[in-house]
MDTraj code that builds the backbone (N, CA, C; nanometers):
import mdtraj as md
import numpy as np

residues = "MET SER PRO GLY ILE GLY LEU MET ASP ARG ARG LEU LYS THR GLU LYS ASP ALA ILE SER LEU ALA MET SER GLY ILE LEU LYS LYS TYR LYS THR GLU SER ARG LYS ILE GLU ILE LEU GLU THR LYS TYR ASP ASP ASP ALA GLY ASP TRP TYR VAL ALA LEU GLY TRP GLN ASP LYS ARG ALA ILE ILE LYS MET ASP SER VAL LEU ALA SER ILE THR GLU ILE LYS GLU ILE".split()
xyz = np.array([
    [0.0845, -0.1178, 0.0000],
    [0.0000, 0.0000, 0.0000],
    [0.0883, 0.1232, 0.0000],
    [0.0512, 0.2206, -0.0768],
    [0.1254, 0.3453, -0.0850],
    [0.1100, 0.4234, 0.0449],
    [0.2174, 0.4848, 0.0896],
    [0.2058, 0.5638, 0.2129],
    [0.1072, 0.6791, 0.1952],
    [0.0197, 0.6943, 0.2903],
    [-0.0737, 0.8044, 0.2873],
    [-0.2031, 0.7788, 0.2129],
    [-0.2135, 0.6684, 0.1385],
    [-0.3360, 0.6431, 0.0607],
    [-0.4562, 0.6254, 0.1542],
    [-0.4328, 0.5741, 0.2725],
    [-0.5416, 0.5557, 0.3677],
    [-0.5925, 0.6864, 0.4258],
    [-0.5082, 0.7874, 0.4224],
    [-0.5461, 0.9177, 0.4769],
    [-0.6201, 1.0043, 0.3758],
    [-0.6078, 0.9689, 0.2488],
    [-0.6722, 1.0484, 0.1442],
    [-0.8207, 1.0147, 0.1353],
    [-0.8997, 1.1137, 0.1077],
    [-1.0424, 1.0920, 0.0907],
    [-1.0684, 1.0417, -0.0509],
    [-1.1304, 0.9259, -0.0601],
    [-1.1601, 0.8685, -0.1911],
    [-1.2879, 0.9300, -0.2462],
    [-1.2862, 0.9600, -0.3744],
    [-1.4060, 1.0120, -0.4395],
    [-1.4963, 0.8984, -0.4849],
    [-1.4371, 0.7850, -0.5214],
    [-1.5164, 0.6669, -0.5569],
    [-1.5219, 0.5766, -0.4339],
    [-1.6178, 0.6028, -0.3476],
    [-1.6247, 0.5309, -0.2207],
    [-1.6989, 0.3988, -0.2323],
    [-1.7957, 0.3910, -0.3208],
    [-1.8779, 0.2706, -0.3279],
    [-1.8693, 0.2063, -0.4660],
    [-1.9138, 0.0838, -0.4706],
    [-1.9193, 0.0102, -0.5972],
    [-2.0125, 0.0802, -0.6960],
    [-2.1200, 0.1359, -0.6450],
    [-2.2163, 0.2071, -0.7304],
    [-2.1506, 0.3273, -0.7989],
    [-2.0660, 0.4007, -0.7261],
    [-1.9946, 0.5148, -0.7840],
    [-1.9006, 0.4697, -0.8963],
    [-1.8308, 0.3594, -0.8732],
    [-1.7370, 0.3073, -0.9731],
    [-1.8095, 0.2609, -1.0988],
    [-1.9216, 0.1939, -1.0817],
    [-1.9992, 0.1466, -1.1969],
    [-2.0516, 0.2641, -1.2775],
    [-2.0976, 0.3670, -1.2099],
    [-2.1493, 0.4855, -1.2777],
    [-2.0414, 0.5523, -1.3631],
    [-1.9221, 0.5682, -1.3089],
    [-1.8122, 0.6295, -1.3845],
    [-1.7693, 0.5398, -1.5012],
    [-1.7639, 0.4092, -1.4791],
    [-1.7251, 0.3161, -1.5856],
    [-1.8255, 0.3198, -1.7008],
    [-1.9528, 0.3211, -1.6674],
    [-2.0557, 0.3259, -1.7717],
    [-2.0489, 0.4561, -1.8502],
    [-2.0239, 0.5675, -1.7828],
    [-2.0147, 0.6944, -1.8547],
    [-1.8943, 0.6946, -1.9485],
    [-1.7851, 0.6321, -1.9082],
    [-1.6680, 0.6222, -1.9950],
    [-1.6952, 0.5390, -2.1186],
    [-1.7682, 0.4294, -2.1027],
    [-1.8041, 0.3432, -2.2167],
    [-1.9018, 0.4156, -2.3083],
    [-1.9988, 0.4861, -2.2506],
    [-2.0959, 0.5600, -2.3320],
    [-2.0277, 0.6659, -2.4172],
    [-1.9294, 0.7344, -2.3615],
    [-1.8572, 0.8376, -2.4366],
    [-1.7697, 0.7772, -2.5457],
    [-1.6990, 0.6697, -2.5125],
    [-1.6024, 0.6135, -2.6070],
    [-1.6676, 0.5333, -2.7192],
    [-1.7695, 0.4541, -2.6874],
    [-1.8274, 0.3620, -2.7847],
    [-1.9641, 0.4036, -2.8385],
    [-2.0202, 0.5107, -2.7881],
    [-2.1488, 0.5630, -2.8376],
    [-2.2580, 0.4553, -2.8415],
    [-2.2771, 0.3869, -2.7316],
    [-2.3798, 0.2844, -2.7203],
    [-2.4892, 0.3321, -2.6250],
    [-2.5972, 0.2568, -2.6143],
    [-2.7070, 0.2922, -2.5242],
    [-2.6833, 0.2308, -2.3871],
    [-2.7167, 0.3048, -2.2833],
    [-2.6896, 0.2595, -2.1467],
    [-2.7704, 0.1367, -2.1072],
    [-2.8890, 0.1209, -2.1617],
    [-2.9712, 0.0053, -2.1223],
    [-2.9185, -0.1258, -2.1794],
    [-2.8285, -0.1181, -2.2772],
    [-2.7709, -0.2386, -2.3368],
    [-2.6419, -0.2826, -2.2689],
    [-2.5893, -0.2023, -2.1767],
    [-2.4647, -0.2347, -2.1082],
    [-2.4941, -0.3242, -1.9886],
    [-2.4185, -0.4335, -1.9785],
    [-2.4346, -0.5304, -1.8706],
    [-2.3112, -0.5271, -1.7806],
    [-2.3338, -0.5256, -1.6493],
    [-2.2238, -0.5279, -1.5530],
    [-2.1829, -0.6733, -1.5337],
    [-2.0583, -0.7045, -1.5659],
    [-2.0101, -0.8413, -1.5565],
    [-1.9416, -0.8693, -1.4225],
    [-1.8594, -0.7754, -1.3770],
    [-1.7872, -0.7962, -1.2515],
    [-1.7290, -0.6641, -1.2020],
    [-1.7152, -0.6512, -1.0695],
    [-1.6484, -0.5358, -1.0102],
    [-1.5480, -0.5855, -0.9076],
    [-1.4396, -0.5110, -0.8944],
    [-1.3372, -0.5484, -0.7968],
    [-1.2661, -0.4225, -0.7488],
    [-1.2337, -0.4197, -0.6190],
    [-1.1569, -0.3092, -0.5621],
    [-1.0227, -0.3629, -0.5175],
    [-0.9146, -0.2993, -0.5590],
    [-0.7793, -0.3375, -0.5199],
    [-0.7382, -0.2522, -0.4000],
    [-0.7302, -0.3144, -0.2817],
    [-0.6977, -0.2412, -0.1589],
    [-0.5577, -0.1798, -0.1624],
    [-0.4628, -0.2509, -0.2199],
    [-0.3245, -0.2024, -0.2201],
    [-0.3073, -0.0786, -0.3074],
    [-0.3628, -0.0804, -0.4272],
    [-0.3464, 0.0313, -0.5204],
    [-0.4549, 0.1376, -0.5052],
    [-0.5681, 0.1007, -0.4482],
    [-0.6796, 0.1946, -0.4355],
    [-0.7523, 0.2154, -0.5668],
    [-0.7538, 0.1127, -0.6508],
    [-0.8169, 0.1214, -0.7820],
    [-0.9412, 0.0334, -0.7894],
    [-1.0391, 0.0782, -0.8655],
    [-1.1576, -0.0016, -0.8975],
    [-1.1391, -0.0613, -1.0363],
    [-1.1853, -0.1836, -1.0536],
    [-1.1903, -0.2493, -1.1841],
    [-1.3346, -0.2908, -1.2091],
    [-1.3891, -0.2502, -1.3222],
    [-1.5267, -0.2850, -1.3563],
    [-1.5253, -0.3469, -1.4958],
    [-1.5832, -0.4661, -1.5069],
    [-1.5952, -0.5324, -1.6371],
    [-1.7377, -0.5129, -1.6868],
    [-1.7503, -0.4591, -1.8081],
    [-1.8800, -0.4339, -1.8689],
    [-1.8894, -0.5049, -2.0032],
    [-2.0096, -0.5410, -2.0411],
    [-2.0326, -0.6042, -2.1701],
    [-2.1539, -0.5440, -2.2387],
    [-2.1483, -0.5352, -2.3694],
    [-2.2593, -0.4868, -2.4510],
    [-2.2418, -0.5450, -2.5900],
    [-2.3512, -0.5746, -2.6545],
    [-2.3534, -0.6370, -2.7869],
    [-2.2515, -0.7513, -2.7901],
    [-2.1517, -0.7453, -2.8758],
    [-2.0506, -0.8509, -2.8809],
    [-1.9168, -0.8036, -2.8257],
    [-1.9159, -0.6959, -2.7485],
    [-1.7924, -0.6398, -2.6940],
    [-1.7872, -0.6535, -2.5428],
    [-1.6639, -0.6591, -2.4919],
    [-1.6387, -0.6626, -2.3482],
    [-1.5233, -0.5678, -2.3195],
    [-1.5259, -0.5025, -2.2030],
    [-1.4181, -0.4105, -2.1668],
    [-1.3968, -0.4124, -2.0160],
    [-1.2722, -0.3896, -1.9772],
    [-1.2368, -0.3737, -1.8371],
    [-1.1944, -0.2280, -1.8194],
    [-1.2568, -0.1621, -1.7238],
    [-1.2294, -0.0212, -1.6987],
    [-1.1584, -0.0114, -1.5641],
    [-1.0393, 0.0496, -1.5657],
    [-0.9606, 0.0694, -1.4448],
    [-0.9753, 0.2149, -1.4038],
    [-1.0069, 0.2373, -1.2739],
    [-1.0301, 0.3730, -1.2253],
    [-0.9536, 0.3994, -1.0965],
    [-0.9044, 0.5187, -1.0818],
    [-0.8374, 0.5633, -0.9605],
    [-0.9464, 0.6109, -0.8636],
    [-0.9527, 0.5498, -0.7463],
    [-1.0612, 0.5832, -0.6532],
    [-1.0407, 0.7176, -0.5840],
    [-0.9173, 0.7646, -0.5731],
    [-0.8919, 0.8931, -0.5079],
    [-0.9254, 1.0081, -0.6024],
    [-0.8812, 0.9971, -0.7272],
    [-0.9049, 1.1041, -0.8241],
    [-1.0382, 1.0916, -0.8958],
    [-1.1032, 0.9779, -0.8830],
    [-1.2303, 0.9501, -0.9512],
    [-1.2157, 0.9704, -1.1017],
    [-1.1115, 0.9093, -1.1572],
    [-1.0889, 0.9207, -1.3004],
    [-1.0596, 0.7836, -1.3604],
    [-1.0934, 0.7685, -1.4869],
    [-1.0657, 0.6448, -1.5588],
    [-0.9204, 0.6498, -1.6036],
    [-0.8434, 0.5477, -1.5666],
    [-0.7032, 0.5446, -1.6060],
    [-0.6807, 0.4559, -1.7280],
    [-0.7707, 0.3598, -1.7516],
    [-0.7530, 0.2706, -1.8664],
    [-0.8844, 0.2036, -1.9019],
    [-0.9111, 0.1946, -2.0316],
    [-1.0224, 0.1146, -2.0839],
    [-0.9589, 0.0131, -2.1765],
    [-0.9708, -0.1145, -2.1385],
    [-0.9095, -0.2212, -2.2167],
    [-1.0190, -0.3115, -2.2719],
    [-1.0327, -0.3124, -2.4044],
    [-1.1329, -0.3973, -2.4680],
    [-1.0777, -0.5390, -2.4771],
    [-1.1592, -0.6362, -2.4372],
    [-1.1150, -0.7765, -2.4427],
    [-1.2054, -0.8561, -2.5325],
])
top = md.Topology()
chain = top.add_chain()
for i, resn in enumerate(residues, 1):
    res = top.add_residue(resn, chain, resSeq=i)
    for name in ("N", "CA", "C"):
        top.add_atom(name, md.element.get_by_symbol(name[0]), res)
traj = md.Trajectory(xyz[None], top)
């Protein structure tokens, strides 16, 4: 764990917050409809303080990595 990460206030505190940010990133990048996006899996990494959300729509799948302190998407990886 990085020193001081526990003292910082996280902007993405809950799983719901992380899913919301991940879906907005997919909507912007892929121009799809929100009702067609399916949540496949969510995971929080305690050591790094990052959220990982796997989403699927149509025939595509993506893993979205987000920084919980900055509340920003750091990577969208299509699988």
